[in-house]
C-alpha positions in Angstrom: 115.3 100.0 114.6 117.1 100.1 111.3 120.3 102.0 110.6 121.0 102.0 106.8 122.9 103.8 104.2 119.8 103.3 102.0 121.6 101.2 99.4 120.0 97.8 98.5 122.8 95.5 97.5 121.5 92.0 98.4 117.8 91.9 99.3 116.1 88.6 99.8 112.6 90.1 99.7 110.9 92.7 97.5 109.7 96.0 99.1 106.0 94.7 99.0 107.0 91.4 100.5 108.9 93.1 103.3 106.0 95.4 104.2 103.7 92.3 104.3 106.1 90.6 106.7 106.3 93.7 108.9 102.5 94.0 109.0 102.1 90.4 109.9 104.8 90.7 112.6 102.9 93.6 114.1 106.0 95.7 114.7 106.8 99.4 114.4 109.9 100.3 112.4 112.1 103.2 113.4 114.7 103.8 110.7 117.7 106.1 110.5 119.0 106.7 107.0 122.7 107.5 107.1 124.2 110.0 104.7 121.5 109.6 101.9 117.8 109.9 102.3 116.4 106.4 101.7 112.8 106.2 100.4 112.6 102.4 101.3 113.3 102.8 105.0 110.9 105.7 105.1 108.1 103.7 103.5 108.7 100.8 105.9 108.5 103.1 108.9 105.4 104.9 107.6 103.5 101.6 106.9 104.2 100.3 110.4 103.4 103.4 112.4 107.0 104.1 113.1 109.2 106.9 111.9 112.2 107.5 109.7 114.9 110.2 110.1 117.7 111.2 107.8 121.2 111.8 109.4 123.5 113.7 107.1 126.6 113.2 109.3 127.4 110.8 112.2 127.6 113.7 114.7 123.8 114.0 114.3 123.1 110.4 115.1 122.8 110.8 118.9 120.1 113.5 118.5 118.2 111.2 116.1 118.3 108.5 118.7 117.0 110.9 121.4 114.1 111.9 119.1 113.1 108.3 118.7 113.5 107.8 122.4 111.1 110.7 123.2 108.6 109.5 120.6 108.6 105.9 121.8 108.2 106.9 125.5 105.3 109.2 124.8 103.1 106.9 122.8 99.5 106.0 123.5 98.0 102.8 122.4 94.4 102.8 121.0 92.8 99.4 120.3 90.4 98.7 117.4 88.2 95.6 117.0 86.4 95.3 113.6 82.7 94.4 113.8 82.6 91.9 111.0 85.3 89.3 110.2 87.1 89.7 107.0 88.7 87.1 104.8 91.8 85.7 106.5 94.9 87.4 105.3 93.2 90.4 103.7 94.6 93.8 104.5 92.2 96.1 106.3 93.1 99.8 106.1 92.0 102.7 108.4 92.9 106.2 109.2 93.6 107.9 112.6 92.9 111.6 113.0 94.0 113.5 116.1 92.5 116.8 117.3 94.7 118.3 120.1 93.0 120.3 122.8 93.3 124.1 122.5 96.5 125.5 123.9 98.5 122.3 123.6 101.6 121.8 121.5 101.5 120.3 118.1 100.9 116.5 118.1 102.2 114.0 115.5 100.0 111.0 115.0 101.5 107.8 113.6 99.7 104.5 113.1 99.9 101.4 111.0 98.1 102.0 107.7 96.3 98.7 108.0 96.4 95.2 109.5 96.2 91.7 108.3 92.8 90.0 109.1 93.4 87.1 111.5 92.3 83.6 110.8 89.2 82.1 112.4 
């Protein structure tokens, strides 16, 4: 979970390097952008199957944490195993579509946009 004001004042890694590190670590990023909407934390969350929220004032922070709590506690895990091995380290992308049953409330699907092919 990231709490950030969105300002980048001393990064060690570029945005693309950070996304590669997050993909390889197989983690979901949940980010709260404080006061200003930060595109960087949103992109990190989206790429990893997590989510980003923008909090305009500190009084809204507890509700943002409750939203993340509800989302994390209501996740389903779907496994995927590719048929053919790809080149080690290459990024394999995929898309996940969800069709909710009639009469159910709206669903929000989130997933990693790709994964790094494992070594042999």
